N, C-alpha and C positions, 0 to 999 in steps of 0.2 A: 504494500500500500504506500503510495507516494503522497501522503498527507502530512503536512508540516505539524510540528509539535504545537505551534501557536494555534492552529485550527483545532487540534484535538483538545487543547485547553478550553477553547471557546465552546466546543461541543459539550464538554462536561458541564460547564456553567449553564448552558442552555438546557441541557437535560435535567439538571437539578432544579432549575426554575420551573420547568414544566411538571416535574414530579411533585413539587410542593403545592402546585395548584390543584392536584387531584383530590377529590372528595372520597377518600378511602372508605369511610363507613357506608357510602351509597352502594358499594358493590357487595356488601354483606358477605365478606370472605369467610367469616366464621361458619356460615352455613355449609361451606365446603370443608374447611378445616381451620381451626384457630391459628395454626402455625403459619398459614398464609398471611394473616395480619401481622404476626410477629416479624416475618421476613420483610414484608412491605415497609413497615414502620422503621425497621432497622436501617434500611437503605435510605428512606426519605429523611429521617431525622439525623442520620450520621453519614452523609454521602462521602465525606473524606475517607471513610473507612472502607469504601468500595470503589472498584475501578469503573471507568467509563462504560465498558461494554456490559458489565453486570447491571449497571443502572439503566442502560438502554433496553435491556431485555425486560426489566420491570415496567418501563414505560410502554413497551410493546405489549406486554401482558394486559395492561388496562385497556389498550386500544382493541385488542382482540376480544376482550369481554364485551366491548361496545358493538363489535362487528359480527360476531358469531355466537351460536348457541353453546352453552356450556353444560356438559353432562355431569352434574354433581354426583349422581348415584354411582357412575362408573368409577370416578376418582375415589370416592369414599370406600367403595368395594375393594379397589386395588390396595388402598392404604391398609385396610383391615387384613387383606390377604398377605401383604408384605410383612406386616408386624406379627404374623403368626408363623412365618417361616423361621426355621432355625439355620443360621449361618455360622460358618467357622469363625472362631474368635480366639483371643488370647486366653479366655477363661473357658474354652471349650465351645461346643455348639450352643448358641444363644439366640434369643429373639431380640430384635432391636427396634426401638421407636425411631420413626423418621425424624430427621432434623428439619428445621424450617426450610433450609435451602433444598433439601431433598424433596420435601413436600411440594415446593414451588416447581421443581423440575418435573416431577411426575404429573402434577396438575396441568402443566403446559402440554406435555407430550400426549396425555390420554384424555384430557377434558374437553377440548374444543372440537366442534362438529360442524360440517358443512350442511348436513341435513340429518334425518333420523338415523342413518346407517353409516355415513361416510365421515371418518375422522379427519380433522384438518391437517394435523402434523404428520408428515411422511418421513422427514429427515430430522435427526437431532444430533447436535454436536455438543459434547460436554468436555471442555478442555480444562482440566483441573490438575493440580500438582499430585505427585506421588503420595500415597498413604491417605488419600481422601476417602478410600473405600469404593471407588467408582466401579471396579470389576464386580464386587459383590452386589452393588446396587443394580447394575444392568442385567446381572444374571436373573434377577426376579422378573424382568420383562420377557425373557425367553421362556421361563417357566409359566408365566401367565398366558403367553400365547399358546404354548403347548396344551395347557389345561382348559383354557376358556376361549381361545381364538377359533379360527376355522377348524372344522372337523378334521381336515387333512393338513393342518398347519405344519410348516417346515421352518424351524428356527435354526439359524446358523451362527456359530461364533467363529470369527476369522481373525487372523493376524499375519504379520509379516513372517513369523516363524511358527513352527508347530508347537514349540515349547510355550510361546506366548499365548497362542490360541487355547492351549490346554489349561491355562490358569483359570480362565473363566469357566471352561467346560467342566473341570474337576469340581469347582464349587457348585455348579448346577447339579452334577451327579450326587454330590454329598447332600445337598438340600433334598433332592428327590428321594434318596434312600432314607432320610429321616421322616419324610412324609409316608413312606411305604416300606417299613423296615424289612419285611419279608419279600418285598418285590412281587406282590401278588398281581399288581396292575401294570408294572413297568418291566422292561427288559433293558439291560445296560450292556454296552460294549465299550471298547477302548475309545471310540470316536463317536458313539451314538447312543442316545437313550430314547426309547419309544414306548408307546402303549402296546401291551400284549394283544395279539389277535384274539378276537372273541368269535367263536364259530356261530353261525346262524344269526348273527347280528350285524347286518350290513351298515347299520347306522352307527356302529361303534367307532370311537375315535381312532384315527390312524396317524395322528400327529406325532412329530418327533423333534429332537434337538440334535444337531450334528456339529462336530468340530472340524474346521478346515484350516489348512495352512495356505501359504501364498503359492499355490500351484494350480493355476486356472485352466491349464490345457486339458486336464483329465476330468473336468466337470461338465456334464451334459444332463439335460432333462430335469433341471432344478425348477422348483416353483416356490421360491423363498417367500415367507410371510414376515419374518423378523430377521434382520441381519445385525449382528453386533460386531463391529470392527474395533479391535483392541490395539492400542498404541499405533494408530495409523500414521503418526508422524514419522515412524521408522520405515515406512514402506518405500521401496525404490520405484515402484510402479503401481498403477491402479487396476491391474488385470483382475485380481480376485474380487476387488470391490465392484468392478464393472460387470463381471459374470454374475455375481449375486444380485445386484440391484436391477439388472436388465431381465432377470428371471421372475420379477414380481408382477407381471402384467395382469395375471388373472385375479389378483388379490384386491379386495375392496378396501382393506385398511393395512396396506404394507407399512412397515416401519424399519428404517435404517438408523442405527444408533452408532455414532463414532465416539469412542472414548479414548482420550490420549493426553499425554503431556507433550511438551515441546521436545525438540531434539537438535542435533547439529546438522540435519539434512535440510539445507536451505533451498533446495530445488526439487523436492519430492512432490507427489500429488497432493499431499496434505496442505502444503503451503498455498497452493492455488485455491483449495477449498476454504482455508482459513481467511484468505483475503476476500473471497466472495461473501463469506458469512459475516465478516466485519462490515463489509459494504452494506449488506442488508440491514444491519443494526444501525449504522450511521444514517442510512436513508430514512429511518424512523423519524429523525428530527425534521425532515422536510414534509411530513404527512400531517394532515389536519389543518384546521382553520388558523390563519395568522402565522403559519409556519413559513420559514424562509424557503426559497427555492433551492435546489441543489447548486445552481450557479451562484446564488448569493452567499451560500454558506461555505461551499467547498471550492468554487472556481470551475473553470471550463474543463479541466482535466478529469473531473470526477464523473463517473458513469453510475448513476443510481441503480439499485436493484431492489425491487419491491416484490417480495415473495413471502406470503404469510404461511407457507407450508413448511417453513424451517423453524426449528427451535435451536437457539444458539446461546450457550452459556459458557463464557470465557472468563477465566480468572488469571489475570496478569497484572503486573505493576502499571500504574499510570506513567505518563512520560517523565514526570519530575521525581519519581520515587527512587530513593537510594536503596540499593540491594542489601546494605548492611543495617537498615532501619527495621526494628521489630514491628513498626506500624505497616511496613511493606509486607512483611511475612504474614501478618494477620490478614492483610487485604487479599493476598493471593491464595491463602489456604483457609477456606471457610470452615474447615473442621479442626482448626488449631484449638487444642484443649478438649477435643472430642475423640477423634480417632488418631490424633497426633499430639504427643506430649507437649506441654507448654514450652519446655526448654529445648525441644528437638532442633528447631531452626538455629538457635544460638550455638548449639554444639556443632551442627553441620556447617555453619558459616565459619567457625573457628577452624574446622577441618579443611574447609575450602581454601583457606589462606595458605595451606601447606604446599599446594602445587597447582599447575595449570589444569591437570586432569580433574582434580577435585573441584576446582572452581567451575569448570565446564559442567560437571554433574550437578553442582548446586544450582547453577543458573537454569539449566534445562529441566531438571526433574523436580526442583523445589520452588524456583521462582517462575517456572513455566514460560521461559522466554527462549527464543532461538539464538544460539551463539553464532558468531560470524567469523570465528577463527582469527580474532584481531590481536592475538599476542604476537609480539615481535622481538627479535634480539635487541639487547640493550648494549651498554658499554661493555666491552670485553676486558678480560684480565690484562691482555697485552696493551690495550689502550690506557688502562689505569696505571700500568707499570711505568709508562712514560711520564706520568705525573707523580711518581713516588719520590720521597725525600726522607732521609734518615735523620730527622731532627729529634733531639732529646727534649721532650716538652717541658721537662723540669728545669731546663736551663734557658728558657725563653723569656724569663721575666714574668711578672704577675699579670699576664695577659687575660682578657676576658675569655672565658671558656664555657662551653656547653658540654655536658656529659649525658650520654644516653646508654640504656641497657636493654639487651635482649637476652633474657635468662632462661636456661633450661633446668631440668632436674638431674638427669643422669646421662643419657646416651646421645646428647646433642651438645653443640658448642654453647657456651655463654659468651656473649660479646659485649664489651664496654668500649664506647668511643668517646674520646676527648677532642673537641673541636676548638681550635685556637683562632682568634680573629686578629688579623694584622691590618692596621690602618696607616697606609703610606710607607710601610717598611717591609712589605712582602717581597721576597726574593724573585718572584716571577711576575709576568704580566705587567699590570699598571701600578704596582706598588701596594695594592690592597688585596686581601684575599683570606683564605682559610687553610689551616692545616688540620687534617683529621688523623688522629692516632687511635688505633683500635687494638685492644688487648683481647685475647681469646683464652677461654678456660675450658678444661675438660676433666671429669673425675677419673683418676688413675685406675681405679678398680674396674672401670668399664672397658678398658683398653683390650683386655685379653680376648674377648669374643667379638670385638667390633670388626666389621668388614673392612674398615679403613685403618686397621691397627698399625700396619707398617708405615703408612704415610704420616699418621699422627705421632708415632714414636720419633720419626725423623724431624718433624716440626718441633716437637718438644725438646729434642736434643740440640736443635739449632737455636732454641730460645724463642721461637715464634708462638708456641702453644704452652700455656701454663697448666700443669697438671696439679689438681687438688687431691688430697688424700681421701680415700674411701670410695664408695660406690655411687654417691650422689654429690652434686656440686657443692662445694664449701662456700656458702655465701659470705662467711666471715672474711675469707681472703679477698673477695671482691670489694667488700666494704672497707677493709683496711687499705687496699690499693687506692680506692677513691679518696679516702681521707688523707693519705700520704701525698697524692698528686695535688690535693687542694692546698697543701702547704707552699706550693711553688707556682700554681696558677690560680686565677680567680674564678672558681666554678659558680656561675650565675644560676644555673638550673640543672637538675638531674631528671631527664625524661625516662619514663618507664611504661611498659605495657601493663595497664591496670588489671589485666586478666591473668598475668603470669608472675607477678613480682612481689607478692604480699610479704613473704618472709624476709626478703632482702630489704624491702621498703621499711618494714618494722625495725630492722637493725639500723638502717640509716637514720630513721627518725629518732631512735634512742641515742644515736651518736651526735645529734645536734643538727642534722641536715633537713629536718622536717620542712622548714620554710622554703627550701629550694626544690622540693620534689614536685614534678609536674607530670600528670598522666598524659600519654600520647596514644590515642586510639589508633588501632591498626587498620582503619578503613581506607578505601581508595581515595575518598574525598580529602582525607588528612594528608595524603602523600602526593597529591597532584602538584601542588606548588613547589615543594622541595625537589621533586623530580625535575621540574622545569628549571629550577634554579641550579641544580647540579649539572644538568646538561649545558646550560649557559656558562657556568664556571669552568667546565672542562674545555669548552671551545675557546674561552678567553684566557685560559691558563691562570685562573684566579683561585685554584685550589691545589693542594697536594695531599697525598696520603702517605702513611708510614710504609716503609719498604718491607712489608710482611707478605710472604707468598700466600697466606690464607686469604688476604684481601683479594688477590687476583683470582684465586679459586672461587671465592664467593661471587665475584662479578661474572665469571664465566658461567656460573650456574643460574644466573638470573635472566629472566625474560620480562619484558615490559608488557603488562596486561592492561586492558582497558575495559571499564565497566560500561553499562548501557547509557550512563550519563557523560561518558567520555572522560571520566576520571581515570588516572593512571597510577599503577603501583607495580614495583618489581615483585614477582613471585617465582617460586622454584620451577625449574623445568620438569622435574620429577620429585617424588616424595623424598628420595634418598639424598638429594642434593642439599647443600647448605648455603644460605645466603645471608646469614646473620649479620655479617659485617656491612653488607649493603644497606640493610634495614637500619642499623644503628647510625651509620653515616647520615642517612636521610633524616632520621629523627633529630639528630643534633643540628642539622641545617635548618630544619623546621623550627627548632627552638630559637635560633637566631632570627629567623624570619618573623616570628611572632612576639619576640621579646619586647616588652615595654619598660623603659627605664623609669624608675621611681625616685 
């Protein structure tokens, strides 16, 4: 979609204004289910907690209520049916009450009718993050169709891989076996579950549910009534989707449900589908009295799509949402605190900062956004070696100094950087600049089984790596070194990662350094300015680093990653690589950038 962020912001403002004008009590949603009211008021009263496309679907829901008949009885029957099924859960097979958002989804999919027999919605897209329980949710639709749809209903679960398709199908089989423990009415196979044949009863149901993988060539003679495509964003082509959906011509109420999270496939068939479905929702703003025309709102390049037969529920960040913000996590994961533990996103984001692969997984599977592969090499060790200088920071006079720490517990480096500022007497460039000296620490007891043992032993022998006694890092030595350096330089601030430094910070506070301790969050937005400043300083030769080979090693392991707001931060190429010195150098530079003299 080539719609500017400015227009998307305008669209959300317009959508919120229109939602607030809706007379919700007029629609008597409690008559359907009281959870619909809960959901509607949650979005209308707190729109900042919900993304543009979720809000647009609610606006669309109220317009559909004005336009089409709504079968309250069907929806209430389905909800009762769902809440009596037993699904697999962490506490064993359990019944689950629908959440307000699930109630809204099923009401849209099943409730609207063109006439007495024809249902409105033929296609549904639910794009939600991992662990929302979407597979369990849509499994109920296949079971409903098999038991209460056409007499010869054919429900299919499909995916890009056989293993993925089996996830939904195995849950369906488990649910059916709980309904009929002795399988008196059903027969099950590896890829199919069906009603047993009943002799001399031609009216008996012959419906079934079947599992399919992405091998469309061998499929003929299908008459699908319900199709569930799982993780469609992973599909390389639309062959299976097309074979199944084009087989539905004889059905009065065919239903295709696509459930997926985002992926790194930016040119697959799902991307085209998603763009079209977003366009349908955005077109909603141009419908109704006093609404702007598509040209007025979007410009000449926007081609509106008006299709009421699609249900589209998308959970992604808005254009200005930071990926490190807990408010963003709550916006994209409607089941945070329900099927997902409250601290799960915090834990996974901290893990994502460890490597490019972990960050890609966090963005695609938990933030539900497509990655663009925008990580790029940064400054190499060889480039930084050209800017090295073996200064003894304790002989440079009482210069202004920023200190920063990246601390580990046992099997990783701890790095402490001291950044000295030179004003007019710097030996390189224009006479002003910075010198960054980084000390590295590692617990000696962890060397024996470490994969980099020989390299670390060489560094330690050469004096580049300080080994501390025991199997965990000795924070006392780090604190003592900081206090000793402070006798020779003027430490203005000590920056630290607030999530990793509690014991060391307590020691420093007890040693009289409490007033200069400054937390430095490890988010992309915090590092963008120091990254830019570092790049400028290297080009103008306004910085030097101490001649420690571990510095060069860290820079060689770093790639520059960019988040969706174009903030940048170095991250590891892979989990096993270390970039601690890069991070502490940038933290120290950030402290200088933000320092306010008192």
